N, C-alpha and C positions, 0 to 999 in steps of 0.2 A: 052733314053726314055723319050716318050710323057710328054713333061711337060706344064701346063697352068701356068705359073709363073716367065718366064726366065728374062723379062723386068719389074718386078713391081716396082722396084724403078728409073724407067725413067717414069712410069704413071703419071698420073694427080689424084686426089683424085679422085674422083668420079672412075675414072677407079681400082684405088686400091683396092676401097670396094665390086668392085664388082670382083675383082680377088680372094679377102678375102671370099667372099660367096661362091666361085668355091668350097672350101675347105668342105663345110656343104651341098653345093647339091647333087641331084643323076642323074645329068644330066649323056647324053652318053659318052660326055668325061671326066667327072669326073670320072666314074665308070670304059673307060680305063686306065687311070692313076691311080685307083686305085687296079685293076689286076694286070697290070705290078709290082707295087710293090711288091703284094702279092707273085706273082712267085719271084720278089727278094728276097726276106724276106724267102719264101721256103728253098730257097737254102742256105742263110745264115743259116737259123737254121739245116737244116740238117745235115749240115758240122758243125755244133758246138755240136749236141748231141752224132754225132758218132765219136767224138774226143777221143781219149785214152791219150793220154798228160791231164794234168793236166790245166794248163797253160802256157803260156810264160815265158821266165827267165828274163823280165822286173822286174824293182825295185819299190818298191811304189815310192818315190821320183821324180822320172824321169813322174811315171804318173801323180803324183801332179801339174809335171812342165807342165803339156800337159790341164789342167783346172782352169789357175788363171785369166783367162780376167771376171769379174763381169757386164762387160756391155750387157745389154737386146738390140739385135739387133733393129736399128730401123726400118729398112722394112723387110720383110721376105725375107730370104733366098730362094736360087735354092733348090729344094726338091731332085735332084740326090745331089747335093752338100752337103746337109746334112745327106744322107744315106751312102756316102762314108766316109764322116767322122764319124757317127755312127759305122761303120763297121770298121775302120782303130783304130780307138783310146779308143772304149768301149769295141765293141763284142770280138775283138782280144786277148786281155788281160784279159779279164773275167775267171773267174773258172768254170771248167764245169764239175759240182756236179754231173753228170750224167753218169761221168767216172767212169767203175770199178773199179780201180785203186786210187781212191777216197774215202778212206776207213777212214777217220779221222774227219767227221761231220755227224750231223744227218739230213742231205739234201739229196736227194738222187734221181736216175731216176724217171721219169716220166712216166706213161703211155700214149699210142701215144694219147688217144681220148683226152685228156685235151688241146691240140691245137687248134684242130677244135673248143671246146667244149669255150673255152677261146673267141673264136674271136665271137661265137654264146652269150656269156655275153656281151663283150662290146659293140658290137651292141645295144641290147637290153638294155641295161645302166639301171636295174632296179634298186632301192631305197629299199632295203629291213626294211627300218625302219616301212614303213607304205603301207596298203593293197593298197592307193590309186597310188602308184608307184610301185606296188608289188603285181599286185592282186593276180595270182597264185603263185608265190614263197614262199609268206608268208606260205601258208596250205604247200607248198612241201618242208621247209624247216622245218617245225613243225613234217612233217613224218618223214623224215631224222632223226631228235633228239630222237624220241622217239623208231625207230629201234634200235640205239645204246644205248637206256637209258634200253631198254629190254636187247641188250648184257650182261648190266651188271645188272643189278636186278631182271631181271627174272619175270615180275608181272603177270600177272591172262589177259587173252583176255579183262574181261572185264575191267580191270584197266586201259587199253590203248584205247580201246572205248572211255571210260568217259573223257578222258584228254586229246586224243591227239588233239584234234578239239576244246576245250573248250575255253574261251576268258579268265577265270578264271584260267586257269592253266598252266602252266610251266613246263614242262620235261628237259629242256634244254633249255641253251641262245647260239648262235653261236657268237663268236667273231671274232678276227684277227690275235690271237695268244694263244699261253697257257698263255703267262703273263695275258693278260685280262682277261682269264678264271680264272685265280688262284685270280685274284683280284677281281670279280665279286664273286665269292666263298664266299672269306673272307667279303665283302660285305656285303652279304645276311646274314651272318655270325653272326657280327656286330649288325644288324638293328635287328635279332632275337633275341639277348641276351639282347638288351636294346630294348625291343620292346614295342608299347604305353600302358598307362596304367593306368585306371583311368583319375584324370585330367591331368598327363605326355603326353606328345604329342609321345614322342619316340625320338633315337637320331636323326635321320634323321631330325627333324625338331628343336630339341633342342639343339641340339650340343652332344660333345661327352664330355665334364667334367661335364652338367647339368645331362646327362646321368647318369654316373658314379657317382654321388654323390646322385641323387636319388636311385639307386638301393645297395647304400650303401658299394660303392669300392674305392679303394685306387688306383686303376690303373688297366691296361687293358694289357695282354701277348698273344703272340701266340706261341704254341710251335711246335717243329718238331726238325730234324734232323742235326746232323751237317752238313749234304752234302744236306739241301734245296737248291731247287735254287733261285736264286737272285729275281726274281718277289716276293718272298716276304717278300723281302727286299722295294719293292718299293709296295707293300703292306701295311707295316707297315707305314710308313711314308705316303702315301694318307691315310690312315683310321685314321692318328694321333694319332698313339701311339709311334711313333718313333723306329728304329734300335736296341735301346735298352730294348727294350719290346721283341722282338724277340727272344725267348729262345731255344737255340739249343742244343739238346741233342746227349752225345757221341753215336759213331758205335762202335760196335764190329769189328773184325780183317776179317770179313767179309761185311764190311758195313752195316751191319741192326742195327737199332735204339737199344739202350739199354733199356727193357721197365721196367727193375727196379730200373732205374736211372730217365725212366718218370715219372712212378708211383710216387717217391719221388717228383720230380717236381711238380705235379699236386698238391699234400698234402701240400709243400710247399706256392705254388700259395695261397691257398685255406686260411690257416694259415694267409698269407700278407694280406688278403682279397683283391687280385689282381681278376680281373676278367679273365676268361681263353675263350678268344673268339672263338679259333679252335685249335686242334691238327690235323698235317698235319704227314700223310704218306706216303712215297713214294714208287711208283711203277715203278722203273727203275732210278734209276737215274742219272742226267746228268752226270754226272763223271765216275761211274764207271757199272751201268746196275744195280746195289744191288737195293733188292727189301727188304722192313722195312717187320717186322713180324705184318701184318694187322691186320688179326684176335684177335692178342691178345692186340694191341691198341686199337683196336674197343672197346672192352670188358671194358679199362680204362676209353678211352670216352663217355660210354654207363653209368658205372657207376656213374662219375664225373657231368652227364649231359651237353655234352661238344659237338660242331660240329664237327662232325671227317670227314675232309678233305683229297682227297686222290689227289696225284698231279700223275696222270697216263698218264702224255704226253708224255712220251718215249713207257712206258709197257702196257697201256690201251688194244691196239689192239690182245695183248698175249691170253687174253680171247677167240678168235676165236680158237686156236689151243686144240684141244682135247689132244693132248700131254704135251702142258706145262700150259695150264691154271689155274691146279692149284697151280701153284706158287703165281697167284693173291690170293687167299682165303682170306675172309675177305673183299674182297673190295664191295661187296655186301651190307654189312653193312655201308658203307659210306656216310654221310649228303650230299656230292657234290664230282662229280672227274671228274677231266682234263683229255682232251684228246687232243693233239694237232695233226692236219691232214695231217701238210706237213710234218712227221715223218713216221711212221710205218700205217697209212693211204695211203700212196705213193699219197699227194696231192699236188698242187702248195701251196707254203707259204702264206697264209694269211687266214689259216682257223684253228680255236683254238675251241672250248668247253667244257660247263660245265653242267653237267647232275646231276640235283637234285630229291635226292629221294622222297624229299616233293613236289609236285608239286604246291602248296598254297608258301612252300617260299620267290618265287620272287616277289610274292606282297609288300613284306616288303620293295622292292627297286625302286617300280616302281612310275613314273615322268609321268604327264601328261602336255596338250597342248593344247587351244584351235581351234589352226590351224593343229594340227596335235596329232596324239599317243594319241586320246580322251580316254577317263575313262573306256568307256565301249566297245572299240573295242577291235578287236584280233591284234592289230598292235603293231609287235615284239620290233621294239623301245622303249615301254613304260618303258619293264624289261629288259632293258640291259643298260651299261655302254654309248655303242659308240652310237651314234645317225646316220647320211646318213651310207649307209652300202652296198657295191654293192651285185650282185646274187651270191657269191660263192659258195652256194647250187648246182648250177647245179654238181661242181666236186664229191661232196661228194654222191648226189645221185645215180651219175653215177658209181662211184666207188662202194658202195655199191651193183648196181645190175650189171656191168659188171664182177667185180673180185668175190663178193659174198661173203660170209661166207667159204665154202670149198676152195678156190683159196685165200684168205687170210690166212686160216689154212697153206697152203702150203707154202707160204712167208717166214710166221714168223718161221714155221719148219726150211725151208730150212738156213734163214739168224745165228738160234740157231746153226744148222749142222755147219756151215761153219765158225764159231766164233770156234765152238771145234775143229775145223780142224786148225785153226790158233793156239791155245793152245796149240794142239800137236807139232807143226814144231817148237816152241818156247820152249817148253821143249826140244825137240829131239836136240838143236842148242846150243854150249856151250858160243856162243855172246851174247844172251840175257836171261834173268830172267824175269818168269812168275811172276806179283806181287800181282795177286788176282785170285781167281779161278769164270770166268765168270758166273753169272744166266743167264743170255739173250747174247743177241749179241753185246757187248760191250764188251772191254778186253785191262786190261793194262799191260803194262809192260817194261822193259826198257834194253836199251844196254850195255853189259859191256865191257869195253876196256881190249886187250889183258891183260896189266899189273894186273888189280887187277881179275883176273878168280879165279886164285887157292885161294887169300883170301876169294873170294867169297864162294869157296868150303868149307873152311874151318870157315865160317863165322867171320873172324878173322879184317873185313877190318875197316880201322878207320876212327874217323868222315870227318878227312881233305879226305882221298879216297872216302866217299861217296860223303861228296861234289865236288869230281873230277868228278864223274860218273855223279852225276846231272849236273853240267857244262857242261858235253860231251854231254849227251841228249839232252840239249837246243841247243849245237850248231849242232849236228844233223838235230834234226826236223829242225832248221831255214834252215839248206840248203837242205834238199829234198824238202823243200817247195818252196825256190828260183828256185830251177833247175826245177822245174814245171813237170818232169815225172811221178813222185806219190806223194801219198799225206798219212801220219798219223798226225794226231791232237798231244798236248799234255798236260798235267794237272801237277799242285800239292797238293801232297797228303802228309797228315801227317800218318804213318802207325808205329804199331810195329813190330821194324826191329829187329831181332837178339835181343832182351829185352829190347830194349828203343824207346822210341816213335820217329821218324825221319820226317823232311821233305823230300818227293823224289821226283824227276821228273818223271816222268812216260810216256809214248809214249800210246798214246790213238786209239784205232781201233774199227770202227763201222763199221760192217760187216750187214749192212740191203740193199743195191744197191740190185736188184734181177740179175745186168746182170753182178755181179763180181764172177769168178769162184775160184776156188783153184788155177788154173795156174794164175790168176791175185794177190792173197795173194801170191804166191810166187815170183813174179816180185817183188813187195812192197817189202818184204823180203830181197829180191836182189841186190835193189837200194839202202836200209838204209847198206848193207853189204860193198856197192861200195861206198857210200858216207864216210861211217865210216872211210873205207882205205886209206881216204886223208886227214883226220882231226888232229890234234895235241891232244895229251893227256897233260895236266899239273895236274902236283898234287898240293893242296893247301897246304901253310905249316903252318896254323892253325891248332891248335889242330893234329898236326903229329904223337904225342908218343900218343895220343889215342885211345886204342883200346876197341872193342868190341868184347867180346868172347860166350856170352850167346848165345843160341841155338835161332833157331827165334819161 
């Protein structure tokens, strides 16, 4: 490779500076080096995204041992040497999340256009905090967020003409992930509940303790189901109410929030003079893909005059599907909705968003500075948790236009259909047990070792045998992951099994990759069967005589 920097360590200081400057120049020699690197990277990318296996079988300890040098190089290294090390030590052992047999997490294959757009985004280096560093991107972002706002709320043409490009309005806020989107939504909710009034400057100025005292509350809580994403624990900490005041409502056998318990909890909070910052509904839980009864929760929130937030990070794009959109009925009543772009919008990691029913709600979190995000500007940074932020809107706009509503509907429908295929395969095989009927395209099941299959059929498994099955599924998932050929994730859930609440280790399939076929699903199951045949089955002696004979 043409290299401008082979002998930099031998050069004089002035020569070294000249050499470093070539990294930033647009000279013919530098462009030649860049083009050579692009050819090399293109080849690496092509091999990586086309890989069928999930990863190599190298263990994590060996990987860690490769990255123990904490010294920053004194002088610049050879470009060719750096890319050799990058390829052999990093790329070669990375996870092929685009593999059609990687069906265990919410990260999937990307459309081809994101790669050239990524290069364009990096080259332009727009900072979307402010129009002075993102002249067109600021308006481009507002347009895309209005499109998704319309998907959820379906307001009139006049509404969007009024608010889409008006500095006083905020239809949505782009973030670098669903976690920040959820936190932003609850930040807005807190500030709206404890807003300025008369001589009181509001919670943002006075602080939480003073705000609660002013309004006569003895504390503040957030209410959601036991399957709430852990980002709400982060939100509770950052908003100053603490994890103990994140009230988790139990779920039924379908993993839906128990609305009767919710209604009772709301009444109890009122009796204790606790402020309910928000009630959170889930549209596609991370654990099982379940959808809370959003319409019923919306009624409870409206009656209690409480902010209703829907975490639709996973399930939001189901609204594109005419066949399945009804499953999210009630989401249109939410005060705020989170969608995560890197999930079922098929965008790179680093794009999340919160959409706001009230276009003026975000004014309650606005921050200004004299040198940037000035009060009367349309700068996006004044109403977001983040400051500097890259122009990721390029990917969202491209996907909305190049995939379109019908394209997204086809992708959603196909993912759910393939999940039903997997569910049928599980039902037909005595080696597996389906743990929960899938609503979307997540599925929970487990492997049943041969010694326990008859007792499973008669529902007479002991606690010790259940624990042995748990241990075996954990061992199986670890072995499958380590081998690197196929991948399924796992989780532990508390479910009512045979009349008793039990902690069950479940294998968790996520069928979202458009490249995943039924043959790939069969291959993943076949790999599990082959792996399981090599693993030992150990019965725990604890509770060995304790039988559970109730019907499931």
